[in-house]
N, C-alpha and C positions, 0 to 999 in steps of 0.2 A: 778441432774446435768442438762446440756443443752440438749434440744431435737435436734436430727440430722435427716435430711431427708434421707430416704433410697435411695441408689444409685445403679442402675442396679440390680444385683442379690446378692449383698453383705449383710451381716448382718446389722440390723438396728443400732446396737451399734458401728458399724465401723465408725471412723471419715471420713467423705466424703467431702473433700475440692475440689475446682476447679481443683487443680493440680492432685488429685487422679482421678477425673472424666475424664480428658483429657488423662491421661496415660492408663486408662482402656479402653477408647473408641478406642484409637489407637491400643491397643493390640487386641481387638475384631475385629476391621476392618482388621488388618493384617491376623488374622486367617481365616476370611471369604474369603479374597482374595486368600490366599494360597489354601484353599479348592476348590474354583472355578477353579483356574489354574490347580490343579491336576486333577479335573474332565474333564477339556477340553483337557489336554495333553494325558491322559491315557485311557479315555473312548473310546471304539471302535466305529468307524464311519461306520455304515453298509450301508450308502448311497454313499460312495465313492468307485469307481472302482479302482482296483490295477493300480499303475503307473499313476494315474490321473494327478499328478503334474509333471510327467516326461517331460523333455525338448523335444518338438516335433521334433527338428532337429536331436536328437539322435536316433529316431526310424524311420527306413526306411519306405517309403511308401509301401503299399501293392498293388501289380499289380493285375488288374482284370483278368490277364491270369495266371491260375494255382495257384494264391495266392503267387507268388514268391516275395521275398524281392528285391526291386530295389534301385539302386543308379545311379547317373549320371556318365558317363565316356566320355572323349574327344576322338574323332576319332584319334587324334595324339598319344594316348596311346594304340591303338590297338596292340595286339600281337596274334600270332597263338594260338588258344585255348580260346581266350576271348569270353565270352557268352553275348549276348545282346538280348533285347526284342524289337520287331517291329511288329506292326499290328496284335497283338494277337498270335504271335509265338516267340519261343526262338531259336536264331541262334548262331552257333559257327563259329568264324573266322577261315577259313582254310588257306587263303592267303590274304596278304595285300601289297599294294605298295603306298608309298607316292610320289606324282607327283607335281613338282613345275614348271609349264610351263613358258616360257619367257614372255608371256603376259597372263593376266587373273589370277584368284585366284588359289591357291594351292588346291589339292583335294587328296582323298585317295580312291584308287580302291581296292575293296575287292571281295573275293569269300567266300560265307557263306553257312553253312550247316544248314538246317532247322531241329532242334532236335525234334520238336513237330509234324510237318506235313510231314516231309520227303522231300527229294530232295535238290538240291543246287541252289543258287541264286548268280548272279553277280550284285553288287551294288556299286555305286560311292557316296562317302560322301564328303562334304566340309571339308577342313582341319580345325580342331578345333571345329567341330560341336559336340554338346553334345547329347548323346543318352542314353537310359536306359540300364544299365548293369544288367543282370540277375545273381543273386548269388544263385547257386544251392547247395543242400546238397551234401557233398562229403563223401564217405565211402571207407576206405582203406581195400582192400581185396587181396586175392591171387588166381590166376587161378589154379584149381585143375584138372578137366577133362571134357570131352564132354559127354553129355547125349542126344543122338540123335542129333538134330540140336541146342541144347541149350548148352551154356557154363556155367559151374558150378564154382562159386567162393566161397571162405570161408573167413569169418571174423576171423582172427587169434587170436583175443582177446576173442570173445564169442563162436567161433567155429560154428556159424550159417552159413548156406549156402544160396546162392542166385543164382537162375537160370536166365540166360539172353538169349533171342533168338538171333540167329546169325544175323538176319537182323537189330537188334537194335545196335549191335556193329559196323556194317559197316566196315570201313577200319581198325579198330583196331584189327579185327580178324586175320589179316595177321601177327600180331606180337605176337599172343598168344602162349606161351610156358609154359609147366607145371612148376609151382612154381614161375611164374612171378607175381610181386606185381603191382597191378593196382588200379585205383580209379574209383569207380562207381559214376556217377553224376545222382542224382535223386531228385524228389520232391514227398514227401509222399511215396506212393507205386509204383510210376511210374518211371522207369529207362529211362533216356534220352540219356545217352552216357556212354562209358567206355574209360577212358584215360590211355594210356600205357606210360611208361617212354620215355622221348625224345631220350635217348641214350640207346641202348641195345647191348649186345654181343651175337652173334649168329654164329652157325657153317654153313659153306658153304656145302650144300648137294650135289650140282652138278654144274659143270662148265667145260669149255674146259680146257685141260691141259695147264699149264703155260709154257712159252717158256723161256729158260735160257737166262739171260742177259736182260730181259725186266725190265723196271723201271716204277715208278708211272707215268712218263710223256710219256710212250710209248703207250698210248691208253687204251681202256677198252673193256669189254666183259660182256655178261649177266651171272648171277650166281643165282641159286635158293638156298635159305637158308632153314634151317631145319623147319621153320614154313610154308614153301610153297610159300613165296613171292619171286619175282625175282627182282633184282636190278643190276646196272652196277658196276663192280669192275675192278681194274687194271689187266692187262694181267698176272702179276706174281702171282696172287692169285690162289691157287689150292683147289680141293675138300678136305674136312676134316679140313681146316683151320678155325679158329675162328676170326671173324672180328667185329669191332665196327661200328654200323649203326645209322644214324639219322632217327628216325621213322617218323618224320614230313615231311622231304624232300625226304625220301626214298633214301638217298645217303650214299655211303661208306665213312667212316671216316678214319679208319686205321686198321692195324692188331691189334688184341687183345694181351695185354701183358700176358705173361705166369705167 
């Protein structure tokens, strides 16, 4: 019979036409490409760091101070309790007032608490000015008891306890009542602040006797609450009553509902 030229790796007696050659070459090329693609897709890349291709805008910048995560916030969005970073310290907004004068630009007058260095600071910002907002770790706990000068809190999920010195809690200590749920604000192992609920129901421990006929508009008087803090209450409030209080403004809100 006729002599046929061997084609690729097929038997010599296999008829090898141009059509056969092209079909087999395409098949071999496809298999080679598939093998290369599989190796590229599934082979581990030991030189690439985790999240190397993450969108940079989705990862907050790291602050040189305490390594806190930072995002920008407008001074127009300040609220009591907002935490910001300035000049190497973390501050909490205690008071703020938006001022729009008849002449000149609007501004925001604030009173800030230095959570990292201690002390308070009064500072005025331009309205709409962008500043760094410090986002601290928050841990939900419950106040259990006092151990000397330390407040002892318990994580009600893990039952682990956390001791916080009284000077760290500052004004929050005036609202501590056994069983109160609070938030510990911290970075790593360092506790910066303890946040109490904005509204609490507390018993009036001591106040002047109420006068019959007095109404909410008839003036006010000092009253010491069960936690030891003293606030102003209406004249008709008596010792032993439970009242609702705003812990941020230290103001009486109303009688507690039974």
